[in-house]
N, C-alpha and C positions, 0 to 999 in steps of 0.2 A: 382367318385375317392375315395379311401377309405383314411382314416388317414396314414395309413401307407405306402402307395403307394410312390415311388421314386420321382414321379412328385410333389405330395403334398407336401412331405418332401423338395425338393429342394425349391419350389414356398415360403414355408413357412419360409425358413431360410433365404431369402431375395436374390435370385440370379437375380443379376441386368444385367448379361451379361455373354456370353460365350466367352472364349478365344480359339483360334485356335494355336494349339502347332505342328508345322511342325516336321516331323520325315520320316526316309526311313527303307523300310524293304528292307533286302537283300535275294536274292533269291538264288537258288541252283548253277546257272551260274553266280555267283558273279555280278549281275547287281542290281541295286537298283531301287525300285520304291517310288516316293515319297507319303506319304499321310499325311494327317491332322486330328489330333485328336480334337475335340471339348470338352473342358473341363469348366462346368459351372464356374461361378467367382461369390464366396458369398461377401456380403459386410461386414460380419462381419471378413472375414479374412484380410481385410486390415486396419481394426482399430487395434491401439496400444496403449500404454500409452502415446505415444507421439503425436499420432495422432488420437485423440478420435472423434468418430461420430459427426457430426453437427445436433443440433436438433433446431427444430424452437421454438423459443421463443415466446410467447404471447406479443403482442404490449400493451404499456402501454397507457390507455386512460385515460384523465381527467388531473388535476393538479398533480403536484408531491406531493405525501404524505408526510406530516411532522410529528413531536412529537405536540400532540394538545397544542396550546397557543404559539406556536412558531413560529416567525414572518420568511420570507424571509432574507436571507444575502444581506444587503447593502453595498457595498464596501465605502471604504473611499474617500473622495476626494481629489483630490492633495494638496488643501489649507489645510485642516485638517490634511493629512500625513506631510506636511511641519512643521505645528505647532507643530505637536507631536513627530517629530524628533528634532526640536530645544529644545524643553523641556527634550527631553532625553538625550541632549547633555550636558545640564545644571546638571541634576541629573538623575541617573538610577532607582532611587525610589521617589515614590510620597507619601506625607502624603494625608490622606482621604480629608483633606480641599484643597490642592492644586489639587487634581483630580477634586473634585466637580466644582472649580473654571476654570479649562480648558476645562471640560465637557461643563459647561454651556456656555463658551465662543465659544467652537467648535458646538455646538448645537447637542451633543452627551449625551449617559447617563454615569453616573461616572464608572459603570460596563465595558462598552466598552472601557474606557479610562484605568481601571486598567488592563484588558486583554490585550490590547495593549501593554502595558508596560511589563507585564510578558512574552509575545511573543516574544517582541525585547530584553529583557534579555536572553532568550533562544536562539534566533539566534545569538546574540553575543558571547556566550559560544558556540556554535556549530562552528560558522566560527572560534573562536580562536583554539579549537581543530583541525579541519581541516587544520589551518595553522600549528600546531605545537608548537604552544605557551604554554606555562606552564601555570597550572590553578592557579589563586591567590586563597592563602590560606588566610580565613578570621580568623585572629587569636583572635578577640574579642569574637567569639563565643565557642571559647574552654574553657573547664572548667580551664585548668591550662594556662592560657594565660599569666600570670606573672611570672617569676621565683620567686618573692619576695612573693607574694600569696602562692605558693606552699610551699616554705620552711619556712613560717610562721605557716603553718597548721602541717606540720611535724617536729617530734622532731628529729634533725641532729645528736645529741650526742649519741642516743640510738645504742647500737649495733645490 
């Protein structure tokens, strides 16, 4: 079979089956004769942007690969979560000394405690945004937080 034969091209193009298309031929005496056309069905004709081909993926073997030196994720225990939530209700921000004490008490690293507090503050902001509550403005961080300070720096009498 040559590389340019129809059979070779159809086989290489991925013909998975043929479909039968019913039709009728009209004769001169106005009678119809049923005939069936066999048309090859190509795999690639069925693929679209919304229905891409299913490709076999290699199975992963061995342990899950992580960044070197990184430990597997260990979830918080219910007792640890309860203590963290209670501390968060008292204050949404911890000093480094408070974070160290809480970490020692719970058997965690201070970094995990600090990250938990960051994530908890982010979750609270997200939930407020979803409820439609206005964002709290932190006026103390603004450079012009007090009008007295602003007017003392600017000469009001000058035109």
